[in-house]
N, CA, C and O atoms as a CHARMM CRD file, in Angstrom:
* protein
*
  304
    1    1 UNK  N    133.91200 166.76000  23.43200 PROA 1      0.00000
    2    1 UNK  CA   132.96500 167.05200  24.49600 PROA 1      0.00000
    3    1 UNK  C    133.70600 166.95400  25.83200 PROA 1      0.00000
    4    1 UNK  O    134.46500 166.01600  26.07200 PROA 1      0.00000
    5    2 UNK  N    133.47700 167.90400  26.65800 PROA 2      0.00000
    6    2 UNK  CA   134.09100 167.94300  27.97600 PROA 2      0.00000
    7    2 UNK  C    133.06900 167.60700  29.05300 PROA 2      0.00000
    8    2 UNK  O    131.97700 168.17400  29.09900 PROA 2      0.00000
    9    3 UNK  N    133.44400 166.68400  29.90800 PROA 3      0.00000
   10    3 UNK  CA   132.53400 166.30700  30.98400 PROA 3      0.00000
   11    3 UNK  C    132.80100 167.17300  32.20000 PROA 3      0.00000
   12    3 UNK  O    133.94900 167.42800  32.56600 PROA 3      0.00000
   13    4 UNK  N    131.74800 167.60800  32.80000 PROA 4      0.00000
   14    4 UNK  CA   131.86500 168.40900  34.01600 PROA 4      0.00000
   15    4 UNK  C    131.76600 167.47300  35.21200 PROA 4      0.00000
   16    4 UNK  O    130.79300 166.73400  35.36400 PROA 4      0.00000
   17    5 UNK  N    132.77000 167.51600  36.04300 PROA 5      0.00000
   18    5 UNK  CA   132.74900 166.67600  37.23700 PROA 5      0.00000
   19    5 UNK  C    132.31900 167.51000  38.43000 PROA 5      0.00000
   20    5 UNK  O    132.85000 168.59100  38.68400 PROA 5      0.00000
   21    6 UNK  N    131.37300 166.99400  39.13500 PROA 6      0.00000
   22    6 UNK  CA   130.92100 167.68700  40.33800 PROA 6      0.00000
   23    6 UNK  C    131.23200 166.82200  41.54500 PROA 6      0.00000
   24    6 UNK  O    131.22400 165.59300  41.47100 PROA 6      0.00000
   25    7 UNK  N    131.49200 167.45700  42.60600 PROA 7      0.00000
   26    7 UNK  CA   131.75000 166.74400  43.84900 PROA 7      0.00000
   27    7 UNK  C    130.50600 166.78000  44.70800 PROA 7      0.00000
   28    7 UNK  O    129.86500 167.81800  44.87300 PROA 7      0.00000
   29    8 UNK  N    130.18700 165.64200  45.24100 PROA 8      0.00000
   30    8 UNK  CA   129.04000 165.54900  46.13400 PROA 8      0.00000
   31    8 UNK  C    129.55400 165.72300  47.55200 PROA 8      0.00000
   32    8 UNK  O    130.42300 164.97500  48.00100 PROA 8      0.00000
   33    9 UNK  N    129.02600 166.69400  48.24500 PROA 9      0.00000
   34    9 UNK  CA   129.43100 166.93200  49.61800 PROA 9      0.00000
   35    9 UNK  C    128.52200 166.15900  50.55400 PROA 9      0.00000
   36    9 UNK  O    127.29800 166.19900  50.43400 PROA 9      0.00000
   37   10 UNK  N    129.13900 165.46100  51.48100 PROA 10     0.00000
   38   10 UNK  CA   128.38400 164.72700  52.47800 PROA 10     0.00000
   39   10 UNK  C    128.24400 165.60700  53.71000 PROA 10     0.00000
   40   10 UNK  O    129.23600 166.08900  54.25700 PROA 10     0.00000
   41   11 UNK  N    127.04000 165.80600  54.12900 PROA 11     0.00000
   42   11 UNK  CA   126.79400 166.60900  55.32400 PROA 11     0.00000
   43   11 UNK  C    126.79300 165.66700  56.52100 PROA 11     0.00000
   44   11 UNK  O    126.03700 164.69700  56.56800 PROA 11     0.00000
   45   12 UNK  N    127.64600 165.97100  57.47400 PROA 12     0.00000
   46   12 UNK  CA   127.71300 165.15800  58.67600 PROA 12     0.00000
   47   12 UNK  C    127.19300 165.98200  59.84100 PROA 12     0.00000
   48   12 UNK  O    127.60900 167.12100  60.05700 PROA 12     0.00000
   49   13 UNK  N    126.28300 165.38600  60.58200 PROA 13     0.00000
   50   13 UNK  CA   125.68000 166.06800  61.71400 PROA 13     0.00000
   51   13 UNK  C    126.56700 165.92100  62.93600 PROA 13     0.00000
   52   13 UNK  O    126.99900 164.81900  63.27600 PROA 13     0.00000
   53   14 UNK  N    126.83200 167.03700  63.58900 PROA 14     0.00000
   54   14 UNK  CA   127.56700 167.03600  64.84400 PROA 14     0.00000
   55   14 UNK  C    126.58800 167.24000  65.98400 PROA 14     0.00000
   56   14 UNK  O    125.66300 168.04700  65.88500 PROA 14     0.00000
   57   15 UNK  N    126.79500 166.50900  67.06300 PROA 15     0.00000
   58   15 UNK  CA   125.94300 166.65100  68.24700 PROA 15     0.00000
   59   15 UNK  C    126.80600 167.03600  69.43400 PROA 15     0.00000
   60   15 UNK  O    127.94300 166.58600  69.56800 PROA 15     0.00000
   61   16 UNK  N    126.24500 167.87700  70.29200 PROA 16     0.00000
   62   16 UNK  CA   126.95700 168.19000  71.53200 PROA 16     0.00000
   63   16 UNK  C    126.79400 167.01500  72.49500 PROA 16     0.00000
   64   16 UNK  O    126.11600 166.03400  72.18900 PROA 16     0.00000
   65   17 UNK  N    127.41900 167.12900  73.64900 PROA 17     0.00000
   66   17 UNK  CA   127.42100 166.01500  74.60200 PROA 17     0.00000
   67   17 UNK  C    126.01300 165.62800  75.04400 PROA 17     0.00000
   68   17 UNK  O    125.68800 164.44400  75.12600 PROA 17     0.00000
   69   18 UNK  N    125.19000 166.61100  75.32300 PROA 18     0.00000
   70   18 UNK  CA   123.82800 166.32100  75.79200 PROA 18     0.00000
   71   18 UNK  C    123.01900 165.60700  74.70800 PROA 18     0.00000
   72   18 UNK  O    122.32300 164.63200  74.99100 PROA 18     0.00000
   73   19 UNK  N    123.11200 166.09100  73.47200 PROA 19     0.00000
   74   19 UNK  CA   122.37600 165.47600  72.36400 PROA 19     0.00000
   75   19 UNK  C    122.87300 164.05800  72.08400 PROA 19     0.00000
   76   19 UNK  O    122.08000 163.15600  71.81700 PROA 19     0.00000
   77   20 UNK  N    124.19600 163.87200  72.14800 PROA 20     0.00000
   78   20 UNK  CA   124.77100 162.54200  71.90200 PROA 20     0.00000
   79   20 UNK  C    124.33900 161.56100  72.98000 PROA 20     0.00000
   80   20 UNK  O    123.99700 160.41600  72.68200 PROA 20     0.00000
   81   21 UNK  N    124.35400 162.00400  74.22600 PROA 21     0.00000
   82   21 UNK  CA   123.93000 161.13900  75.32900 PROA 21     0.00000
   83   21 UNK  C    122.46300 160.75200  75.17100 PROA 21     0.00000
   84   21 UNK  O    122.09600 159.60100  75.40700 PROA 21     0.00000
   85   22 UNK  N    121.62800 161.70100  74.77400 PROA 22     0.00000
   86   22 UNK  CA   120.21000 161.40900  74.56100 PROA 22     0.00000
   87   22 UNK  C    120.01900 160.38700  73.44500 PROA 22     0.00000
   88   22 UNK  O    119.19000 159.48400  73.56100 PROA 22     0.00000
   89   23 UNK  N    120.78400 160.53000  72.36600 PROA 23     0.00000
   90   23 UNK  CA   120.67100 159.57900  71.25000 PROA 23     0.00000
   91   23 UNK  C    121.03800 158.17200  71.69700 PROA 23     0.00000
   92   23 UNK  O    120.41600 157.19900  71.27000 PROA 23     0.00000
   93   24 UNK  N    122.05400 158.06000  72.56000 PROA 24     0.00000
   94   24 UNK  CA   122.49400 156.74900  73.04300 PROA 24     0.00000
   95   24 UNK  C    121.66600 156.24200  74.21800 PROA 24     0.00000
   96   24 UNK  O    121.76100 155.07000  74.58000 PROA 24     0.00000
   97   25 UNK  N    120.84900 157.11700  74.82100 PROA 25     0.00000
   98   25 UNK  CA   120.03800 156.72000  75.96800 PROA 25     0.00000
   99   25 UNK  C    120.84900 156.54700  77.23900 PROA 25     0.00000
  100   25 UNK  O    120.52600 155.71500  78.08700 PROA 25     0.00000
  101   26 UNK  N    121.91800 157.35000  77.36600 PROA 26     0.00000
  102   26 UNK  CA   122.77600 157.27600  78.54600 PROA 26     0.00000
  103   26 UNK  C    122.94700 158.67600  79.13500 PROA 26     0.00000
  104   26 UNK  O    122.53200 159.66400  78.52900 PROA 26     0.00000
  105   27 UNK  N    123.55600 158.75500  80.30800 PROA 27     0.00000
  106   27 UNK  CA   123.81700 160.04200  80.94300 PROA 27     0.00000
  107   27 UNK  C    125.11200 160.63400  80.39000 PROA 27     0.00000
  108   27 UNK  O    125.96200 159.91600  79.86400 PROA 27     0.00000
  109   28 UNK  N    125.24600 161.94100  80.51500 PROA 28     0.00000
  110   28 UNK  CA   126.43700 162.64000  80.03000 PROA 28     0.00000
  111   28 UNK  C    127.70800 162.11600  80.69100 PROA 28     0.00000
  112   28 UNK  O    128.75400 162.04700  80.04600 PROA 28     0.00000
  113   29 UNK  N    127.63200 161.74800  81.95600 PROA 29     0.00000
  114   29 UNK  CA   128.81600 161.22600  82.65800 PROA 29     0.00000
  115   29 UNK  C    129.27500 159.90900  82.04300 PROA 29     0.00000
  116   29 UNK  O    130.47700 159.67500  81.91800 PROA 29     0.00000
  117   30 UNK  N    128.34300 159.05100  81.66100 PROA 30     0.00000
  118   30 UNK  CA   128.68700 157.78000  81.01100 PROA 30     0.00000
  119   30 UNK  C    129.32100 158.05300  79.64900 PROA 30     0.00000
  120   30 UNK  O    130.27800 157.38200  79.26100 PROA 30     0.00000
  121   31 UNK  N    128.78700 159.03700  78.92200 PROA 31     0.00000
  122   31 UNK  CA   129.35800 159.41000  77.63200 PROA 31     0.00000
  123   31 UNK  C    130.79300 159.91200  77.81000 PROA 31     0.00000
  124   31 UNK  O    131.67100 159.57800  77.01500 PROA 31     0.00000
  125   32 UNK  N    131.03100 160.71300  78.85500 PROA 32     0.00000
  126   32 UNK  CA   132.39400 161.16900  79.16000 PROA 32     0.00000
  127   32 UNK  C    133.31700 159.98100  79.41200 PROA 32     0.00000
  128   32 UNK  O    134.45400 159.96500  78.94000 PROA 32     0.00000
  129   33 UNK  N    132.83300 158.99200  80.15100 PROA 33     0.00000
  130   33 UNK  CA   133.62400 157.80000  80.44200 PROA 33     0.00000
  131   33 UNK  C    133.97400 157.05900  79.14900 PROA 33     0.00000
  132   33 UNK  O    135.12500 156.67600  78.94100 PROA 33     0.00000
  133   34 UNK  N    132.97900 156.85900  78.28400 PROA 34     0.00000
  134   34 UNK  CA   133.21200 156.15800  77.02800 PROA 34     0.00000
  135   34 UNK  C    134.18400 156.92300  76.13100 PROA 34     0.00000
  136   34 UNK  O    135.02400 156.32600  75.45700 PROA 34     0.00000
  137   35 UNK  N    134.06100 158.24300  76.13400 PROA 35     0.00000
  138   35 UNK  CA   134.96000 159.08800  75.33000 PROA 35     0.00000
  139   35 UNK  C    136.38300 158.99200  75.85100 PROA 35     0.00000
  140   35 UNK  O    137.32000 158.80700  75.07400 PROA 35     0.00000
  141   36 UNK  N    136.55200 159.11600  77.16800 PROA 36     0.00000
  142   36 UNK  CA   137.88200 159.07200  77.77400 PROA 36     0.00000
  143   36 UNK  C    138.52800 157.69100  77.63200 PROA 36     0.00000
  144   36 UNK  O    139.75200 157.57700  77.56800 PROA 36     0.00000
  145   37 UNK  N    137.69900 156.64500  77.58400 PROA 37     0.00000
  146   37 UNK  CA   138.20000 155.28000  77.41100 PROA 37     0.00000
  147   37 UNK  C    138.51500 154.97100  75.94500 PROA 37     0.00000
  148   37 UNK  O    139.02100 153.89400  75.62800 PROA 37     0.00000
  149   38 UNK  N    138.21300 155.91800  75.05600 PROA 38     0.00000
  150   38 UNK  CA   138.50400 155.72800  73.64100 PROA 38     0.00000
  151   38 UNK  C    137.50800 154.85300  72.91600 PROA 38     0.00000
  152   38 UNK  O    137.80500 154.34500  71.83400 PROA 38     0.00000
  153   39 UNK  N    136.31800 154.66400  73.49700 PROA 39     0.00000
  154   39 UNK  CA   135.31400 153.80300  72.87800 PROA 39     0.00000
  155   39 UNK  C    134.42300 154.54500  71.89400 PROA 39     0.00000
  156   39 UNK  O    133.80200 153.92700  71.02900 PROA 39     0.00000
  157   40 UNK  N    134.35700 155.86700  72.02000 PROA 40     0.00000
  158   40 UNK  CA   133.56000 156.68200  71.10200 PROA 40     0.00000
  159   40 UNK  C    134.43900 157.81800  70.58600 PROA 40     0.00000
  160   40 UNK  O    134.97800 158.59000  71.37900 PROA 40     0.00000
  161   41 UNK  N    134.59000 157.93000  69.25200 PROA 41     0.00000
  162   41 UNK  CA   135.35900 159.04200  68.69600 PROA 41     0.00000
  163   41 UNK  C    134.65500 160.37400  68.94300 PROA 41     0.00000
  164   41 UNK  O    133.43000 160.42600  69.05900 PROA 41     0.00000
  165   42 UNK  N    135.43100 161.43900  69.02200 PROA 42     0.00000
  166   42 UNK  CA   134.86400 162.75500  69.26500 PROA 42     0.00000
  167   42 UNK  C    135.70900 163.81000  68.57600 PROA 42     0.00000
  168   42 UNK  O    136.82900 163.54100  68.14200 PROA 42     0.00000
  169   43 UNK  N    135.16200 165.01500  68.48100 PROA 43     0.00000
  170   43 UNK  CA   135.82300 166.13200  67.82600 PROA 43     0.00000
  171   43 UNK  C    135.82900 167.30100  68.79400 PROA 43     0.00000
  172   43 UNK  O    134.83000 167.57100  69.46100 PROA 43     0.00000
  173   44 UNK  N    136.95600 167.99200  68.86800 PROA 44     0.00000
  174   44 UNK  CA   137.00200 169.21400  69.68400 PROA 44     0.00000
  175   44 UNK  C    137.11300 170.39800  68.72700 PROA 44     0.00000
  176   44 UNK  O    138.02500 170.46900  67.90300 PROA 44     0.00000
  177   45 UNK  N    136.18200 171.30500  68.85300 PROA 45     0.00000
  178   45 UNK  CA   136.21900 172.56000  68.10000 PROA 45     0.00000
  179   45 UNK  C    136.19300 173.66200  69.13900 PROA 45     0.00000
  180   45 UNK  O    135.16900 173.91400  69.77400 PROA 45     0.00000
  181   46 UNK  N    137.32400 174.31100  69.30300 PROA 46     0.00000
  182   46 UNK  CA   137.46000 175.29100  70.37800 PROA 46     0.00000
  183   46 UNK  C    137.36800 174.56100  71.70100 PROA 46     0.00000
  184   46 UNK  O    138.12700 173.62900  71.96300 PROA 46     0.00000
  185   47 UNK  N    136.44500 174.98600  72.52300 PROA 47     0.00000
  186   47 UNK  CA   136.26700 174.32100  73.82100 PROA 47     0.00000
  187   47 UNK  C    135.12600 173.30900  73.79600 PROA 47     0.00000
  188   47 UNK  O    134.84100 172.66200  74.80300 PROA 47     0.00000
  189   48 UNK  N    134.47600 173.17700  72.63900 PROA 48     0.00000
  190   48 UNK  CA   133.32800 172.27300  72.53800 PROA 48     0.00000
  191   48 UNK  C    133.75400 170.85800  72.18200 PROA 48     0.00000
  192   48 UNK  O    134.61300 170.65200  71.32400 PROA 48     0.00000
  193   49 UNK  N    133.15100 169.89600  72.84400 PROA 49     0.00000
  194   49 UNK  CA   133.32900 168.48100  72.53400 PROA 49     0.00000
  195   49 UNK  C    132.09300 168.04700  71.76000 PROA 49     0.00000
  196   49 UNK  O    130.96900 168.16400  72.24700 PROA 49     0.00000
  197   50 UNK  N    132.31300 167.54300  70.54200 PROA 50     0.00000
  198   50 UNK  CA   131.20800 167.17800  69.66600 PROA 50     0.00000
  199   50 UNK  C    131.36800 165.74400  69.16800 PROA 50     0.00000
  200   50 UNK  O    132.46500 165.18500  69.17300 PROA 50     0.00000
  201   51 UNK  N    130.25500 165.16600  68.74100 PROA 51     0.00000
  202   51 UNK  CA   130.23300 163.78300  68.28300 PROA 51     0.00000
  203   51 UNK  C    129.54700 163.72300  66.92700 PROA 51     0.00000
  204   51 UNK  O    128.50600 164.34600  66.71900 PROA 51     0.00000
  205   52 UNK  N    130.14000 162.96700  66.00300 PROA 52     0.00000
  206   52 UNK  CA   129.51700 162.77600  64.69700 PROA 52     0.00000
  207   52 UNK  C    128.40200 161.74800  64.81300 PROA 52     0.00000
  208   52 UNK  O    128.55600 160.72200  65.47600 PROA 52     0.00000
  209   53 UNK  N    127.29000 162.02800  64.17000 PROA 53     0.00000
  210   53 UNK  CA   126.16500 161.08700  64.15700 PROA 53     0.00000
  211   53 UNK  C    126.60100 159.72100  63.63600 PROA 53     0.00000
  212   53 UNK  O    126.18900 158.69200  64.17300 PROA 53     0.00000
  213   54 UNK  N    127.42600 159.70600  62.60200 PROA 54     0.00000
  214   54 UNK  CA   127.88700 158.44700  62.01800 PROA 54     0.00000
  215   54 UNK  C    128.66900 157.62100  63.03900 PROA 54     0.00000
  216   54 UNK  O    128.54100 156.39700  63.06900 PROA 54     0.00000
  217   55 UNK  N    129.48400 158.28300  63.88100 PROA 55     0.00000
  218   55 UNK  CA   130.23800 157.57300  64.90900 PROA 55     0.00000
  219   55 UNK  C    129.32000 157.00900  65.98400 PROA 55     0.00000
  220   55 UNK  O    129.55100 155.91100  66.49100 PROA 55     0.00000
  221   56 UNK  N    128.28000 157.76000  66.33200 PROA 56     0.00000
  222   56 UNK  CA   127.31700 157.27500  67.32000 PROA 56     0.00000
  223   56 UNK  C    126.55800 156.06500  66.77400 PROA 56     0.00000
  224   56 UNK  O    126.33300 155.08900  67.48900 PROA 56     0.00000
  225   57 UNK  N    126.16600 156.14000  65.49800 PROA 57     0.00000
  226   57 UNK  CA   125.47600 155.01300  64.86700 PROA 57     0.00000
  227   57 UNK  C    126.37400 153.78300  64.82900 PROA 57     0.00000
  228   57 UNK  O    125.91400 152.66800  65.07900 PROA 57     0.00000
  229   58 UNK  N    127.65100 153.97900  64.51700 PROA 58     0.00000
  230   58 UNK  CA   128.61100 152.87500  64.48000 PROA 58     0.00000
  231   58 UNK  C    128.76600 152.25200  65.86600 PROA 58     0.00000
  232   58 UNK  O    128.83100 151.02900  65.99700 PROA 58     0.00000
  233   59 UNK  N    128.82600 153.09700  66.90600 PROA 59     0.00000
  234   59 UNK  CA   128.93100 152.59900  68.27600 PROA 59     0.00000
  235   59 UNK  C    127.71800 151.75200  68.63100 PROA 59     0.00000
  236   59 UNK  O    127.85600 150.69400  69.24500 PROA 59     0.00000
  237   60 UNK  N    126.53200 152.20900  68.25000 PROA 60     0.00000
  238   60 UNK  CA   125.29900 151.46000  68.52300 PROA 60     0.00000
  239   60 UNK  C    125.36200 150.09600  67.83700 PROA 60     0.00000
  240   60 UNK  O    125.02200 149.08300  68.44800 PROA 60     0.00000
  241   61 UNK  N    125.79000 150.06100  66.58600 PROA 61     0.00000
  242   61 UNK  CA   125.88500 148.79200  65.85200 PROA 61     0.00000
  243   61 UNK  C    126.87200 147.84200  66.52300 PROA 61     0.00000
  244   61 UNK  O    126.63800 146.63400  66.56600 PROA 61     0.00000
  245   62 UNK  N    127.97100 148.37700  67.04600 PROA 62     0.00000
  246   62 UNK  CA   128.97300 147.54200  67.70800 PROA 62     0.00000
  247   62 UNK  C    128.45300 146.94700  69.01300 PROA 62     0.00000
  248   62 UNK  O    128.96500 145.92800  69.47600 PROA 62     0.00000
  249   63 UNK  N    127.45100 147.57000  69.60300 PROA 63     0.00000
  250   63 UNK  CA   126.91300 147.10100  70.87700 PROA 63     0.00000
  251   63 UNK  C    125.81000 146.06800  70.70900 PROA 63     0.00000
  252   63 UNK  O    125.34500 145.48900  71.69000 PROA 63     0.00000
  253   64 UNK  N    125.38900 145.83500  69.47000 PROA 64     0.00000
  254   64 UNK  CA   124.29500 144.88400  69.22900 PROA 64     0.00000
  255   64 UNK  C    124.70600 143.48100  69.61100 PROA 64     0.00000
  256   64 UNK  O    125.84700 143.07100  69.39600 PROA 64     0.00000
  257   65 UNK  N    123.77700 142.75700  70.17300 PROA 65     0.00000
  258   65 UNK  CA   123.99300 141.36100  70.55700 PROA 65     0.00000
  259   65 UNK  C    123.23400 140.49900  69.55800 PROA 65     0.00000
  260   65 UNK  O    122.05400 140.72300  69.28900 PROA 65     0.00000
  261   66 UNK  N    123.92400 139.52300  69.02200 PROA 66     0.00000
  262   66 UNK  CA   123.31700 138.63600  68.03900 PROA 66     0.00000
  263   66 UNK  C    122.13200 137.89500  68.66300 PROA 66     0.00000
  264   66 UNK  O    122.18700 137.51100  69.83100 PROA 66     0.00000
  265   67 UNK  N    121.07400 137.69500  67.89600 PROA 67     0.00000
  266   67 UNK  CA   119.86800 137.02800  68.38600 PROA 67     0.00000
  267   67 UNK  C    120.15000 135.59500  68.81800 PROA 67     0.00000
  268   67 UNK  O    119.47500 135.08400  69.71100 PROA 67     0.00000
  269   68 UNK  N    121.12900 134.93600  68.20900 PROA 68     0.00000
  270   68 UNK  CA   121.40200 133.54600  68.57300 PROA 68     0.00000
  271   68 UNK  C    122.00900 133.42800  69.96200 PROA 68     0.00000
  272   68 UNK  O    121.92600 132.36700  70.58100 PROA 68     0.00000
  273   69 UNK  N    122.61300 134.49300  70.46100 PROA 69     0.00000
  274   69 UNK  CA   123.17000 134.47100  71.80700 PROA 69     0.00000
  275   69 UNK  C    122.16800 134.95500  72.85300 PROA 69     0.00000
  276   69 UNK  O    122.34500 134.72200  74.04900 PROA 69     0.00000
  277   70 UNK  N    121.13200 135.62100  72.40000 PROA 70     0.00000
  278   70 UNK  CA   120.13200 136.17500  73.30500 PROA 70     0.00000
  279   70 UNK  C    119.35800 135.03500  73.94800 PROA 70     0.00000
  280   70 UNK  O    118.74900 134.23100  73.24200 PROA 70     0.00000
  281   71 UNK  N    119.37000 134.95300  75.24000 PROA 71     0.00000
  282   71 UNK  CA   118.60200 133.94600  75.94200 PROA 71     0.00000
  283   71 UNK  C    119.32200 132.63600  76.18400 PROA 71     0.00000
  284   71 UNK  O    118.78200 131.74600  76.84000 PROA 71     0.00000
  285   72 UNK  N    120.55200 132.50100  75.65600 PROA 72     0.00000
  286   72 UNK  CA   121.29100 131.26700  75.92800 PROA 72     0.00000
  287   72 UNK  C    121.75200 131.26200  77.37200 PROA 72     0.00000
  288   72 UNK  O    122.13800 132.29500  77.91900 PROA 72     0.00000
  289   73 UNK  N    121.70700 130.10200  77.97300 PROA 73     0.00000
  290   73 UNK  CA   122.15900 129.98000  79.35900 PROA 73     0.00000
  291   73 UNK  C    123.64300 129.69200  79.37500 PROA 73     0.00000
  292   73 UNK  O    124.17100 128.99400  78.51000 PROA 73     0.00000
  293   74 UNK  N    124.31200 130.24900  80.38800 PROA 74     0.00000
  294   74 UNK  CA   125.72700 129.98700  80.53600 PROA 74     0.00000
  295   74 UNK  C    125.92200 128.55600  81.01800 PROA 74     0.00000
  296   74 UNK  O    125.14900 128.05900  81.83700 PROA 74     0.00000
  297   75 UNK  N    126.94100 127.90700  80.51500 PROA 75     0.00000
  298   75 UNK  CA   127.26100 126.55500  80.95800 PROA 75     0.00000
  299   75 UNK  C    128.51900 126.61600  81.81500 PROA 75     0.00000
  300   75 UNK  O    129.39800 127.44700  81.58200 PROA 75     0.00000
  301   76 UNK  N    128.59800 125.77500  82.76000 PROA 76     0.00000
  302   76 UNK  CA   129.82600 125.76900  83.55600 PROA 76     0.00000
  303   76 UNK  C    129.52000 125.71100  84.95600 PROA 76     0.00000
  304   76 UNK  O    130.42800 125.69800  85.78700 PROA 76     0.00000
């Protein structure tokens, strides 16, 4: 018996600058700053600058502040 192997293709959503900025709740200029600073990965296809949804989600997760630090007063 021969097993047929199939490959599962993962569809990744690409967003343009305006859509990516809207998802993050920031202005396009701030997104440009983050991109140029190397904080958000991006893809260039021709003259278009695009962002993967997965990268935007990862960036959001990295920006989360732990609940135990929320509301703590600074000492010093």
